[in-house]
N, C-alpha and C positions, 0 to 999 in steps of 0.2 A: 350432291352439285344437282346447285337450279337449272330445270329444266326447263329456265323459260325463252321459247325462240320467237318472240312476240313481241320485239321492239317491231311496233308497227310499220316505221317511216321507212321503206325503200325497201323490205324486206319479202312485201310481197303476203303478210299471213293475219288475220285482226283474231280476237277474241270473242266470240258472238255468243255473249251468257256467260254463267255459271260454268268452268271450266271447257267450253266447247271453242274449238280451233276450226275457222275458215279459211276460204281464198279470199284475198281483200277483194278480187274483181269480181266474186260472186256480192261483192256491202256496194257495190257502186263505185270503189276508190281505182285509181288507175296504178298503174303498178311499172315499173317500165323494165323491159327486158333483162336489160342489162344489169340489174339489180336484184331482178332473183338469182339468175341465174350465178353471181355474186353468191349471194349465200345461199343455193343450194351447196358451192362447191369447197365452202366455206362451213357450213354445220354440218357436213356426215361427220367430218372423226369428234365433232362433239358431240353427236347423238350416237356413236360407237361407243366411245369412250365411258356416258350419261350411263348407258343400257351393262357395260362390263359390270363399272361401278353397280347399278342397281342387283346387278344379278349377285355377284362377287360377296358383297352386305349380307347378302342373307344369309347364303352360304360356299365353304370354298368349291372350286371348281370341283379337287379330287374327290372333296364330300360326293358334288351332282355328279360324279359317273358313271353310276348304280342307277337303276330303274324306281326310282319313288316315286312318291303323291307328287313331287316340281316336276315331272318330265313327262313333257305335254307326248311325247312321242320319243319315248326313249326304245336304241336299236340295241340289242343284244347281242355280249359277241360271241361271233364264231368260231371255230376251229381255231385257232394262234398256228399260224408256218414255225417249227421249229429252225429254220434259218430263212432271212432273204436271200435275194442272186444279188451275188457282189454287181454294182452297178458301174465301181466306179472307171470304167473307162479309157485310156489314155488320150489324153488330146493333142494337137501339136504342141508342142514344145522340147524344149532337152529337160533330160532329167536332174543335168549335171549342174547344170544354170539355177543358181540358189537365189531365189526372189526374195526381196526386203522383207517384205507383207510374212516370208516363210519362215527366215530369219527365228534366232529364240527371242526377240527383243520386240518382232512385227508382229501385225494385227492376230494373223491365220498361229503364226510359231506359238503364242504365249497360249492361244488353245488348243493346238495339239500335242506340246508336250505333255502336259498333265496326265492328259486322256490316254498318249503312249505307255507311259510310266503307267497305267491300270494295269497296262497287260503284262506287267511283267512276272506276276504269280503266272506258272504254266497253270493254265488251262481255269484260272480264277481271274477276281475282279478285282483290286484293291480299294477301297472304300474312301480312303482321303486322298489320294492324284485322281481318282473315279470326281471327284465332288470338287476340286479344283479345275477341274476340267471344263467340269457348268457353270463355275464360276469366271469364268474367263469364255467361257458361250456366251453367257447373260449378257456379258460387260458389249461382248461381239456382236451381235446380234440388235441390244437394244436401239441405236440408232437409227436401223433399219427401216424403221416404220412402227406405227403404233399397232399392226395386229400381234409384232413382236414383242413389243413393251406390254402388252397382255397375256403373252405365252408367260416374257422372262420375269416376270411379277408374282406369279403362280411355282414355276419353278424353283427360284431365290428362298422362296418360303422354303419348298421342303427341303431343297441344299442346307440352308442353316438349322432347320429340323432334324438331318440325319448325319449335321455335324455335332450337335450337340449329344448325338449319341455314340457315335464316334471318339470324341475325345472323355465323355463322363461315366460316371463308377463302372459301366459295363462295358468298358472300351475295349478288353478283349475277346468280347461277342463282335468285334463289328471293326473289326479292324481290314477283313475282306467280303466279299457278298457269299459264298458260299458256306463263309464263317456264322455271319449273320442269320444263315435264311438258316441252317442247321440247328442255330440256338431258339430262334424263334418258337418252329415249330415243337420241338422239344420241351419248350418251358408254356407250353400255350398259350402263344402272346400275338399269333399270327389268325385274322378275322377269318371268319366266314367270308366265300364266295355270294357276294354277293348284298356284301353287309352296308346299311347305309349311318352314317358315324355322325352324330349328332355335336363332336370336334373334331377335323380332321387334326390337330394336335398332338389325339390320344393313339393317332394311326401308328402301327406296326412298322419297323423299319422297312420290314417288306414292301408293303404296301407302299408306302413313301416313294421308294426306290420304282416299282415299279410306276407307278405316274411317272418318273423325269426320263423311264425306259419308253415310254410313250412317246414324249417330249422329245427326246432324243430323238428318234425316229422319223419326224415331223423335220424337225429342223435337218436334220440328213438327207431326205428325199428332197426337198427345197430349197438347198445351196447345191445340191448333185444335178436339177435339173435348170436351174439358170445358168452355172454354169456348162453343160454339155446343150441346151436347149440351142434350138436352128435357128439363124437369122427372120426368116418367116415364120418360124413355128408361132404357137404358142406366145402368147407373152408372159412375163416371170410372177405377175400376182394371180393371172392362171394356172401357171404350175405351181403354186406354193398353195392353192385354194385345192388343188385337184389332189396334191401332195398330206394338206388336211383332211379332206374326205378318207384318206386312204390310212392314214397313221392315228388320227384321231378324231375325229367326227362319230365313228361306231361305238364310240366311247359316254359321247357327250348328251346330253338332254336337247330337244328339242330350238329353247331359247337361244343357249351358247352357239349352236349350228347356225344359227340366221343372224346373233349377231357376227360371227367370223366372219359369212358372208357381206355382210353388207364390212367389215372391215379391209376387204382386201379389192375393195373397188377404186379404195385411197395406195394400193400399193403400189410401192417406187418400180422404175421398169429395169430393164434387166442391167443398161450401163452402169446407173446409180449404183445399185446396190455390188456391180462388177470395182466402181472407182470405188467404192466405202471399204473391201474386200480388199483390196490389194492396189492404192493410189500409187500416181507415178510411174503409172505402165503400161503397156499395149493391151486393147481389151483379151487378146487370144492368150496374153502370159498371164491374167487374171484368170482369166478362164479355167487355165491349167490349175493354177496354188488353186483357185476355190474347190475344183474337182480332189485335188489330193488331198485337201482337209473332209471335204466329206467324206471321202477313202477314210480316212481313219474315222471320226465318225460312224463309221460303218463299219469299224474290224468294231470297236467298243461296243454296237447294238447285238452283231449278230453270236456274241460271247458269253454278254447277260442273257437274250434269247434264251440261250440255250441253259444255262444256269436255272432260273426260271423255269425251264421249260420241265427242267429233270425235279425238281421241286413241285411240282402242281402250281405254282404260284401265280402264272399268266393270265389267273381267272379270279383275283382280288379284288379289282376293281373294277 
């Protein structure tokens, strides 16, 4: 993408020499304050997307989650918790009331159904249902803002890679998380912890699922906090930014963390997110529905966390 922000008229920036950019006011050019604000407000998403595009074109997000030469300030992963505490407390709404967004064809219902089905094998995760749930989660999150578009584009790539294994020649070993992990460990297909891959498409299924697992935690925390945040408390952007720092930030290099921080400046407000999640209902009911969806994601996360911990796979990336 062309990173030229320098159409001088009405934007307040000029080229001064080869490659240098200075404020137009410093060169004696008058700029209207309204035009400056208009440029700033509309340039944030463009700048964010360009930074992320440049970064992702060099390496995939999954590859750079380790500590390598590209990391300016890489934070190594500490001891991961075995399970997270249940956070999806009850909201004021009737559990017997089925809202349209929670029905099988509703926005949240389409996402919750396969994730719930992935829990059917006792003590395991059925991968085909887990990946179907992720596809619906991507469809749900993408319209919510540029930061979700960035995250879900990466998730979509990993979902596709795992689906190729689930339906590939070794499908018998990829029907569930436990079966996949056992076979890949026995066959020597699992990378050593901290390995930086030049081609993320060659990643083991276990590593790919770990990266999806962390992204699921971010999505769950963000949706839960949007659903349960107080009216006078932090806004949705702050809450989801905090969720990013908790779930994904420790595994990302400095550059990605800074790009994410900027992206949250353009994050939609809580009311807008609730309208998109559960349209045509009251805010209280939309909060209730979103909390239920977040609770489903949390159940899937907790079981996956336990299975990965038992196999020693939480530090693969």
